[in-house]
C-alpha positions as CSV (number, residue, x, y, z in Angstrom):
1,X,16.6,28.4,-2.2
2,X,13.3,26.4,-1.7
3,X,11.8,25.6,-4.6
4,X,8.3,26.3,-5.1
5,X,5.6,23.8,-4.3
6,X,4.0,22.3,-7.4
7,X,0.1,22.1,-7.3
8,X,-1.1,18.5,-7.5
9,X,-4.1,18.0,-9.8
10,X,-5.6,15.9,-7.0
11,X,-4.9,16.2,-2.9
12,X,-6.8,14.7,-0.3
13,X,-6.1,15.5,3.5
14,X,-7.5,13.3,6.0
15,X,-10.3,12.6,4.2
16,X,-13.5,10.8,5.7
17,X,-16.3,9.5,4.4
18,X,-19.5,7.8,6.5
19,X,-22.7,6.6,5.9
20,X,-25.0,7.6,8.7
21,X,-23.0,5.3,11.2
22,X,-20.9,3.5,8.9
23,X,-17.6,4.3,8.0
24,X,-16.3,3.6,4.8
25,X,-13.4,5.7,4.4
26,X,-11.1,7.0,7.2
27,X,-7.8,9.5,6.9
28,X,-7.4,9.1,3.6
29,X,-3.9,11.2,2.5
30,X,-3.1,11.4,-1.2
31,X,-1.4,13.7,-4.0
32,X,-1.9,12.9,-7.4
33,X,0.3,14.7,-10.0
34,X,-1.0,15.7,-13.4
35,X,-0.8,12.4,-16.0
36,X,-0.8,9.8,-13.7
37,X,-2.5,6.4,-14.0
38,X,-3.8,5.5,-10.6
39,X,-4.8,2.0,-10.2
40,X,-6.8,1.1,-6.7
41,X,-7.3,-2.8,-5.9
42,X,-8.6,-4.0,-2.2
43,X,-11.7,-6.4,-1.1
44,X,-15.3,-5.8,-2.0
45,X,-16.7,-2.8,0.2
46,X,-13.9,-1.2,1.3
47,X,-14.5,1.9,-0.3
48,X,-12.9,2.3,-4.1
49,X,-15.9,3.0,-5.8
50,X,-17.0,5.3,-3.0
51,X,-13.8,7.4,-3.2
52,X,-14.1,7.0,-7.2
53,X,-17.8,8.8,-6.8
54,X,-16.2,11.5,-4.6
55,X,-13.6,12.7,-7.5
56,X,-16.6,12.5,-9.6
57,X,-18.5,14.9,-7.4
58,X,-21.9,12.6,-6.8
59,X,-20.8,12.1,-2.8
60,X,-19.2,14.8,-0.5
61,X,-16.6,14.0,2.1
62,X,-18.0,13.9,5.7
63,X,-15.0,15.4,6.7
64,X,-11.5,16.4,5.4
65,X,-10.1,18.3,2.1
66,X,-10.6,17.0,-1.5
67,X,-9.3,19.5,-3.9
68,X,-9.1,19.7,-7.8
69,X,-5.9,21.7,-8.8
70,X,-5.7,23.5,-5.4
71,X,-9.1,24.4,-5.1
72,X,-12.1,22.4,-3.3
73,X,-13.3,19.5,-5.7
74,X,-16.9,21.2,-7.2
75,X,-19.9,19.0,-5.6
76,X,-21.1,18.3,-8.8
77,X,-20.2,16.3,-12.0
78,X,-18.3,18.5,-14.7
79,X,-17.1,17.8,-18.2
80,X,-13.6,18.0,-16.6
81,X,-14.1,14.3,-15.4
82,X,-15.5,11.6,-17.5
83,X,-16.6,8.2,-16.1
84,X,-16.6,4.7,-17.6
85,X,-18.6,2.2,-15.4
86,X,-18.6,-1.9,-16.1
87,X,-22.1,-2.1,-16.9
88,X,-22.4,-0.3,-20.4
89,X,-23.9,3.0,-20.0
90,X,-24.9,3.7,-23.8
91,X,-28.1,4.5,-25.0
92,X,-29.6,1.8,-27.1
93,X,-32.3,4.2,-29.1
94,X,-29.2,5.9,-30.7
95,X,-26.4,4.8,-32.9
96,X,-23.0,4.9,-32.1
97,X,-22.5,8.2,-33.4
98,X,-25.8,9.6,-31.6
99,X,-24.4,8.2,-28.2
100,X,-21.1,10.0,-29.2
101,X,-22.8,13.4,-29.9
102,X,-25.0,13.1,-27.0
103,X,-22.5,14.6,-24.3
104,X,-21.7,17.6,-26.5
105,X,-25.4,18.5,-27.1
106,X,-25.9,18.3,-23.4
107,X,-23.4,20.3,-23.1
108,X,-23.8,22.9,-25.6
109,X,-27.6,23.2,-25.6
110,X,-28.8,22.1,-22.1
111,X,-32.1,22.9,-22.6
112,X,-33.0,21.2,-26.2
113,X,-30.5,18.3,-26.0
114,X,-29.8,19.3,-29.7
115,X,-27.3,20.6,-31.9
116,X,-28.2,22.4,-35.4
117,X,-26.1,23.9,-38.4
118,X,-22.3,24.8,-37.7
119,X,-22.6,23.7,-34.1
120,X,-23.9,20.3,-34.9
121,X,-21.4,20.2,-37.8
122,X,-18.4,20.7,-35.4
123,X,-19.5,18.1,-32.8
124,X,-20.0,15.7,-35.6
125,X,-16.9,16.0,-36.7
126,X,-15.6,15.6,-32.9
127,X,-17.5,12.7,-32.3
128,X,-16.5,10.8,-35.7
129,X,-12.7,11.6,-34.9
130,X,-13.2,10.1,-31.3
131,X,-15.0,7.0,-32.7
132,X,-11.9,6.6,-35.3
133,X,-9.5,6.4,-32.0
134,X,-11.7,3.7,-30.4
135,X,-11.9,1.8,-33.5
136,X,-15.6,2.7,-34.4
137,X,-15.7,5.0,-37.0
138,X,-16.9,1.6,-39.5
139,X,-19.8,1.3,-36.9
140,X,-21.1,4.8,-36.6
141,X,-24.6,4.1,-38.0
142,X,-25.1,1.0,-36.1
143,X,-27.2,0.8,-32.9
144,X,-25.7,-0.6,-29.3
145,X,-27.4,-3.9,-29.9
146,X,-25.5,-4.6,-32.7
147,X,-21.9,-4.1,-31.1
148,X,-20.3,-6.8,-29.1
149,X,-19.4,-5.9,-25.6
150,X,-16.2,-5.2,-26.2
151,X,-17.3,-2.5,-28.6
152,X,-19.8,-1.3,-26.3
153,X,-17.6,-0.2,-24.0
154,X,-15.4,1.1,-26.4
155,X,-18.5,3.5,-26.7
156,X,-18.7,4.3,-23.4
157,X,-15.0,5.2,-23.6
158,X,-15.8,7.5,-26.5
159,X,-18.6,9.0,-24.8
160,X,-16.3,9.9,-21.7
161,X,-13.7,11.6,-23.8
162,X,-15.5,13.6,-26.5
163,X,-15.6,16.4,-23.9
164,X,-12.1,16.3,-23.6
165,X,-12.0,15.9,-19.7
166,X,-8.7,16.0,-17.7
167,X,-9.8,13.4,-15.4
168,X,-10.9,9.9,-16.4
169,X,-12.7,8.0,-14.0
170,X,-12.6,4.1,-14.7
171,X,-15.4,1.6,-12.3
172,X,-13.9,-2.0,-13.2
173,X,-14.5,-0.9,-16.9
174,X,-13.2,-4.4,-18.2
175,X,-14.7,-6.6,-15.4
176,X,-17.4,-8.5,-17.6
177,X,-15.3,-9.0,-21.0
178,X,-14.0,-12.2,-22.2
179,X,-10.0,-12.2,-21.4
180,X,-8.8,-11.7,-25.0
181,X,-11.1,-8.6,-25.3
182,X,-10.2,-7.1,-21.9
183,X,-6.5,-7.2,-22.8
184,X,-7.2,-5.4,-26.7
185,X,-9.5,-2.7,-24.0
186,X,-6.2,-1.9,-21.7
187,X,-4.0,-1.6,-24.8
188,X,-6.7,0.8,-26.1
189,X,-7.0,2.7,-22.7
190,X,-3.0,3.0,-22.2
191,X,-3.0,4.4,-25.8
192,X,-5.6,7.0,-25.1
193,X,-4.3,7.9,-21.9
194,X,-1.2,8.9,-23.6
195,X,-2.5,10.4,-26.8
196,X,-5.3,12.4,-24.4
197,X,-2.8,13.4,-21.8
198,X,-5.3,12.0,-19.3
199,X,-4.8,11.8,-15.6
200,X,-7.0,8.2,-14.7
201,X,-8.2,6.6,-11.6
202,X,-9.2,2.7,-12.3
203,X,-11.0,0.5,-9.8
204,X,-10.2,-2.9,-10.6
205,X,-10.4,-6.2,-8.6
206,X,-7.6,-7.8,-10.7
207,X,-4.4,-6.7,-8.8
208,X,-2.6,-7.9,-12.2
209,X,-4.4,-5.4,-14.5
210,X,-3.6,-2.8,-11.6
211,X,-0.1,-3.4,-12.1
212,X,-0.2,-3.7,-15.8
213,X,-1.6,-0.5,-16.9
214,X,-1.2,1.6,-13.8
215,X,1.8,4.1,-12.9
216,X,1.0,4.0,-9.4
217,X,-1.0,1.0,-7.1
218,X,-3.2,2.1,-4.3
219,X,-4.3,-0.5,-1.5
220,X,-7.5,0.1,0.2
221,X,-8.1,-1.7,3.5
222,X,-9.0,-1.4,7.0
223,X,-6.2,-1.0,9.5
224,X,-8.9,-1.6,12.4
225,X,-11.3,-4.2,12.9
226,X,-13.8,-4.3,15.5
227,X,-16.1,-7.8,15.3
228,X,-18.9,-6.3,17.6
229,X,-19.2,-3.4,15.5
230,X,-17.8,-3.5,11.6
231,X,-19.1,-0.2,10.5
232,X,-17.3,1.8,13.1
233,X,-14.0,1.7,11.0
234,X,-13.2,2.4,7.5
235,X,-10.7,1.7,4.8
236,X,-7.6,3.8,4.1
237,X,-4.8,3.8,1.7
238,X,-2.7,0.9,3.3
239,X,-0.3,0.3,0.2
240,X,0.8,3.3,-2.2
241,X,3.2,1.6,-4.9
242,X,4.7,3.5,-8.0
243,X,5.2,1.3,-10.9
244,X,7.8,1.7,-13.4
245,X,6.2,1.1,-16.8
246,X,8.9,1.0,-18.5
247,X,10.0,-2.4,-16.4
248,X,6.5,-4.0,-17.1
249,X,4.0,-5.6,-15.0
250,X,6.3,-8.9,-13.8
251,X,9.5,-6.7,-12.9
252,X,7.0,-4.6,-10.8
253,X,5.2,-7.1,-9.1
254,X,9.1,-9.0,-8.6
255,X,10.4,-5.6,-6.9
256,X,11.9,-6.9,-3.6
257,X,11.7,-3.7,-2.1
258,X,8.1,-3.6,-2.8
259,X,5.4,-4.8,0.2
260,X,3.6,-7.7,-1.1
261,X,-0.4,-6.5,-0.4
262,X,-2.8,-9.2,-0.3
263,X,-5.8,-7.1,-1.6
264,X,-8.7,-8.6,-2.7
265,X,-8.8,-9.1,-6.1
């Protein structure tokens, strides 16, 4: 007896994305189950961030299907998808607590952007709980200018998670951080992924980081090239590598059966 098909959280079928005559992505086919941590590597300009923006809903497919939970992915950002960029996206005129509160204020009071009374108390409790999880509760009343780069990125993550999204999108979130701080942020992200039961898509130029934090690594590259018309063909997923998180990054990279992608890092 055939078992019923489990609906993936994210599914792409023959997905294309072009900007005018420039093809950025071509014929992407991908299914991602809930709870996966998908890292994406590839040369600069091969469409990784474009794909992330499509998952967020700010870019639309040119052709093909992109589905969330078996339904067409809404063509606009919603609270079920949070995003963290490489550049800190915090508001300098608000305290750490004010930054963590703001997403809930915009969600619950879109016209005024302010919560009052019991609503504000509940939102503040939620914000403080999230700040505690990212290690910033002691800095709740400071302004971003007083924070280090790593602390500001922790605040960006808190902003993205305070609305309890199902999917977290990370666009090279640790690229501007020093190596020691970067390692701490990787560990924090893994902890939050497990605690919050998230599905994560993370763009990185560091293939070692991709193996370290992910459960699955996607390599984006062009299969077709035309030196006279470089814009004629887009990138696709050339490698889709499962990662055994129990084995660690070194064993995953040394697996003899795994192809050796020379992704741009």
